[in-house]
C-alpha positions as CSV (number, residue, x, y, z in Angstrom):
1,M,123.5,98.5,117.1
2,Q,123.6,99.9,113.5
3,N,123.9,97.4,110.7
4,A,127.2,97.6,108.9
5,E,125.5,96.9,105.6
6,P,123.2,99.7,104.5
7,V,119.7,98.8,103.3
8,Q,119.3,98.5,99.6
9,L,116.0,100.1,98.6
10,R,115.6,98.6,95.1
11,Q,115.0,95.0,96.0
12,V,112.1,92.6,95.9
13,R,111.1,91.7,99.4
14,D,108.4,89.4,100.8
15,F,106.0,90.3,103.6
16,G,108.3,89.4,106.5
17,Q,111.4,91.0,104.9
18,L,109.5,94.3,104.4
19,I,108.7,94.5,108.1
20,G,112.2,93.4,109.2
21,T,114.0,95.7,106.8
22,T,111.8,98.6,108.0
23,F,113.2,98.4,111.5
24,T,116.8,97.9,110.2
25,F,116.4,101.0,108.0
26,L,115.1,103.0,111.0
27,R,118.0,101.8,113.3
28,Q,120.5,103.0,110.7
29,N,118.9,106.4,110.0
30,L,116.8,107.3,113.1
31,R,119.2,110.0,114.4
32,L,118.8,112.2,111.4
33,L,115.1,111.5,111.0
34,W,114.2,112.2,114.6
35,S,116.4,115.3,114.6
36,A,114.6,116.7,111.6
37,I,111.2,115.7,113.1
38,G,112.1,117.2,116.4
39,L,113.1,120.6,114.9
40,G,110.6,120.9,112.1
41,C,107.5,119.0,113.2
42,I,107.2,118.5,117.0
43,P,106.9,122.3,117.7
44,F,103.6,122.2,115.9
45,A,102.4,119.4,118.1
46,L,103.6,121.1,121.3
47,V,101.9,124.5,120.5
48,G,98.9,122.7,119.1
49,G,98.7,120.5,122.2
50,V,98.8,123.5,124.5
51,L,95.9,125.1,122.7
52,A,93.7,122.0,122.2
53,G,94.6,120.4,125.5
54,G,93.9,123.5,127.5
55,A,90.6,124.1,125.7
56,V,89.5,120.5,126.3
57,G,90.5,120.8,130.0
58,S,88.4,124.0,130.3
59,L,85.5,122.4,128.6
60,Q,85.5,119.4,131.0
61,N,85.2,121.7,133.9
62,F,82.7,124.0,132.3
63,R,79.6,124.7,134.3
64,P,76.8,126.8,132.7
65,D,75.2,129.7,134.7
66,P,71.5,128.9,135.0
67,S,70.6,132.6,135.4
68,N,72.3,133.4,132.0
69,P,71.8,130.6,129.5
70,A,72.7,132.7,126.5
71,G,76.0,133.8,128.1
72,A,76.7,130.3,129.2
73,F,76.2,129.0,125.7
74,D,78.5,131.7,124.2
75,S,81.2,130.9,126.8
76,M,81.0,127.2,126.0
77,L,81.2,127.9,122.3
78,V,84.3,130.1,122.7
79,T,85.9,127.3,124.8
80,M,85.1,124.7,122.1
81,L,86.4,126.9,119.3
82,G,89.7,127.1,121.2
83,I,90.3,123.4,120.1
84,I,90.3,124.3,116.4
85,P,93.6,126.3,116.2
86,G,95.3,123.5,118.1
87,M,94.0,120.9,115.6
88,I,95.0,123.0,112.7
89,L,98.5,123.4,114.0
90,F,98.8,119.7,114.5
91,L,97.5,118.8,111.0
92,L,99.9,121.4,109.5
93,G,102.8,119.8,111.5
94,Y,101.7,116.4,110.2
95,V,101.9,117.5,106.6
96,V,105.4,118.8,107.3
97,L,106.2,115.4,108.9
98,V,105.0,113.5,105.8
99,A,107.1,115.7,103.6
100,V,110.2,115.5,105.7
101,V,110.1,111.7,106.1
102,H,109.5,111.0,102.4
103,E,112.1,113.5,101.3
104,F,114.5,111.6,103.4
105,V,113.6,108.4,101.6
106,R,114.2,110.3,98.3
107,A,117.6,111.5,99.5
108,Y,118.5,108.0,100.6
109,H,117.5,106.7,97.2
110,L,119.7,109.3,95.5
111,G,122.6,108.7,97.9
112,E,122.4,112.2,99.3
113,H,121.4,111.3,102.9
114,A,125.0,111.0,104.2
115,Y,125.6,114.7,103.6
116,L,122.2,116.0,104.8
117,K,121.8,118.0,108.0
118,P,118.4,118.2,109.8
119,G,117.8,121.8,108.7
120,Q,118.5,120.9,105.1
121,L,116.1,118.0,105.2
122,I,113.4,120.2,106.7
123,M,113.9,122.8,103.9
124,R,113.5,120.0,101.3
125,G,110.3,119.0,103.0
126,F,108.9,122.6,103.1
127,A,109.8,122.9,99.4
128,Q,107.4,120.0,98.6
129,L,104.6,120.8,101.0
130,G,102.1,121.5,98.2
131,P,102.3,118.2,96.4
132,Y,102.4,116.2,99.7
133,F,99.5,118.1,101.1
134,G,97.5,117.6,97.9
135,C,98.3,113.9,97.8
136,S,97.5,113.3,101.4
137,F,94.2,115.3,101.1
138,L,93.1,113.3,98.1
139,V,93.9,110.0,99.6
140,G,92.1,110.9,102.8
141,L,89.1,112.3,101.0
142,L,88.7,109.3,98.7
143,G,89.1,106.9,101.6
144,F,86.7,108.9,103.8
145,I,84.1,109.0,101.0
146,G,84.6,105.2,100.5
147,L,83.9,104.7,104.2
148,L,80.7,106.7,104.1
149,L,79.5,104.7,101.1
150,C,80.5,101.4,102.6
151,L,83.4,100.1,104.6
152,I,84.9,98.0,101.8
153,P,85.3,100.9,99.2
154,G,87.1,102.9,101.9
155,I,89.5,100.1,102.7
156,Y,90.1,99.5,99.0
157,A,90.8,103.2,98.3
158,W,93.3,103.4,101.2
159,T,95.1,100.2,100.0
160,V,95.5,101.0,96.3
161,L,96.6,104.6,97.2
162,S,99.0,103.5,100.1
163,L,102.1,104.0,97.9
164,A,101.1,107.5,96.6
165,L,103.3,109.5,98.9
166,T,106.4,107.5,98.0
167,C,105.5,107.7,94.3
168,H,105.8,111.5,94.5
169,A,108.9,111.3,96.6
170,I,110.8,109.2,94.1
171,E,109.1,110.0,90.7
172,R,107.8,113.5,91.4
173,T,104.4,112.5,90.0
174,G,102.5,115.3,91.8
175,G,99.5,115.2,94.1
176,A,97.0,113.7,91.6
177,G,99.5,111.8,89.4
178,S,100.8,109.9,92.5
179,L,97.3,108.3,93.0
180,G,97.2,106.8,89.6
181,R,100.8,105.6,89.9
182,S,100.1,103.9,93.3
183,N,97.0,102.2,91.9
184,Q,99.1,100.9,89.0
185,L,101.8,99.4,91.3
186,V,99.3,97.8,93.7
187,Q,97.4,96.1,90.9
188,G,98.0,92.3,91.1
189,D,99.2,92.6,94.7
190,F,96.1,94.0,96.5
191,W,95.8,91.5,99.3
192,A,99.5,91.5,100.2
193,T,99.4,95.3,100.3
194,L,96.3,95.4,102.4
195,G,97.8,92.9,104.9
196,L,100.9,95.1,105.1
197,V,98.9,98.2,105.7
198,I,96.9,96.5,108.5
199,V,99.9,94.9,110.2
200,M,102.1,98.0,110.2
201,G,99.1,100.1,111.3
202,L,98.6,97.7,114.3
203,I,102.3,97.8,115.1
204,N,102.3,101.6,115.1
205,W,99.1,101.6,117.1
206,V,100.4,99.3,119.8
207,I,103.6,101.4,120.1
208,N,101.6,104.5,120.5
209,M,99.3,102.9,123.1
210,I,102.4,102.4,125.3
211,V,102.4,106.2,125.8
212,Q,98.6,106.8,125.6
213,V,97.4,104.1,128.1
214,P,99.1,105.6,131.2
215,F,97.5,109.0,130.5
216,M,94.1,107.3,129.9
217,I,94.4,105.4,133.2
218,V,95.3,108.5,135.2
219,G,92.4,110.4,133.5
220,M,89.9,107.7,134.4
221,V,91.1,107.5,138.0
222,I,90.8,111.3,138.4
223,G,87.3,111.3,136.9
224,I,86.1,108.4,139.1
225,N,87.6,109.9,142.3
226,S,86.0,113.3,141.5
227,G,82.6,111.6,141.0
228,L,82.9,109.7,144.2
229,D,83.9,112.8,146.1
230,A,80.9,114.7,144.6
231,A,78.5,111.9,145.6
232,Q,79.7,111.9,149.2
233,A,79.4,115.6,149.4
234,G,76.1,115.7,147.7
235,G,77.2,118.3,145.0
236,D,78.3,118.4,141.4
237,A,81.4,116.6,140.3
238,F,84.4,118.9,139.5
239,L,87.8,117.9,138.2
240,P,90.8,119.2,140.1
241,Q,92.0,122.6,138.9
242,W,95.3,121.1,137.9
243,F,93.6,118.7,135.5
244,G,93.7,121.2,132.7
245,I,97.5,121.3,133.0
246,F,97.5,117.5,133.0
247,N,95.3,117.3,129.9
248,T,97.6,119.8,128.1
249,I,100.7,117.8,128.9
250,S,98.9,114.6,127.9
251,T,97.9,116.1,124.5
252,M,101.4,117.5,123.8
253,V,103.2,114.2,124.7
254,Q,100.8,112.0,122.7
255,W,100.8,114.2,119.6
256,S,104.6,114.4,119.7
257,F,105.0,110.7,120.1
258,Q,102.7,110.0,117.1
259,M,105.0,112.1,115.0
260,L,108.1,110.2,116.1
261,T,106.5,106.8,115.3
262,Y,105.1,107.9,111.9
263,P,108.3,106.8,110.0
264,I,107.5,103.2,110.9
265,V,104.6,103.1,108.5
266,A,106.1,105.5,106.0
267,V,109.3,103.6,105.6
268,C,107.6,100.2,105.3
269,M,105.3,101.5,102.5
270,S,108.3,103.0,100.8
271,L,110.1,99.7,100.8
272,K,106.9,98.2,99.4
273,Y,107.0,100.7,96.6
274,F,110.5,99.8,95.6
275,S,109.7,96.1,95.9
276,R,106.7,96.5,93.5
277,V,108.7,98.6,91.1
278,E,111.3,95.9,90.9
279,E,108.7,93.2,90.5
280,K,106.8,94.9,87.8
281,E,109.5,97.0,86.0
282,G,112.9,95.7,87.1
283,H,114.6,99.1,87.3
284,G,117.3,97.8,89.5
285,L,118.2,95.0,87.1
286,R,118.4,97.3,84.2
287,E,120.7,99.7,86.1
288,K,123.0,96.8,87.0
289,I,123.1,95.6,83.3
290,A,123.8,99.2,82.2
291,G,126.6,99.3,84.7
292,F,128.2,96.1,83.4
293,E,128.0,97.4,79.8
294,Q,129.8,100.6,80.8
295,V,132.6,98.5,82.4
């Protein structure tokens, strides 16, 4: 049931309130969010899933021809390269997803969400694809480099930059500027922010596993049965011909579901942004005082 009282973004919240308010916000606004995600983002996951899932299914049943090793290698390489277009489409769709969700947060902050239609929200997301892509790329790159150097620098980077996307959504700080602004807001609150990143990541992971585990179990059962049948027959193990279709459907469903659950983390970190702004800068309080003065 939708809460009668809309969520106020500019408010200091503790750890538990951030998590609870995230789900309250989503209950109130999920229809528009999911409609926009379904129209603007999931098609990328579906087409990408067909390409990547089909290629993986073909690769799992690939058997080289001993009489023509060079041709067999070329065939395997072509099959593996088929995964790349699917992954590119999925990543492109994910950038659109990031833009759409954070542009909704911006619209909500400005009081424009009540008049938005899914198509309009998608267009707002596409208009800001460049900055969101740049911001996401830089955060991912710095976090990845940190992980290569040592686990701790990577964790640190992802934590202090966890508010960067919301910084651009609200303040239009751009790809690079959002990183510095996020770092500024997280200063003095690192451990609480890290805990929130971990907890929300785990919640999102558990929800996604509800969909992924059944596909994993079916895949394992099919693989084990194929191996047992091959052992009894004294030949090579081959997966059923329809397994490629199963793998394609599995990839499409899992990628689509990941997109639908992304707002859980994004909204929570957006609420954390507003909480930190209030704690450090008190924007909401100053707006209220200005309102009283005008009266």
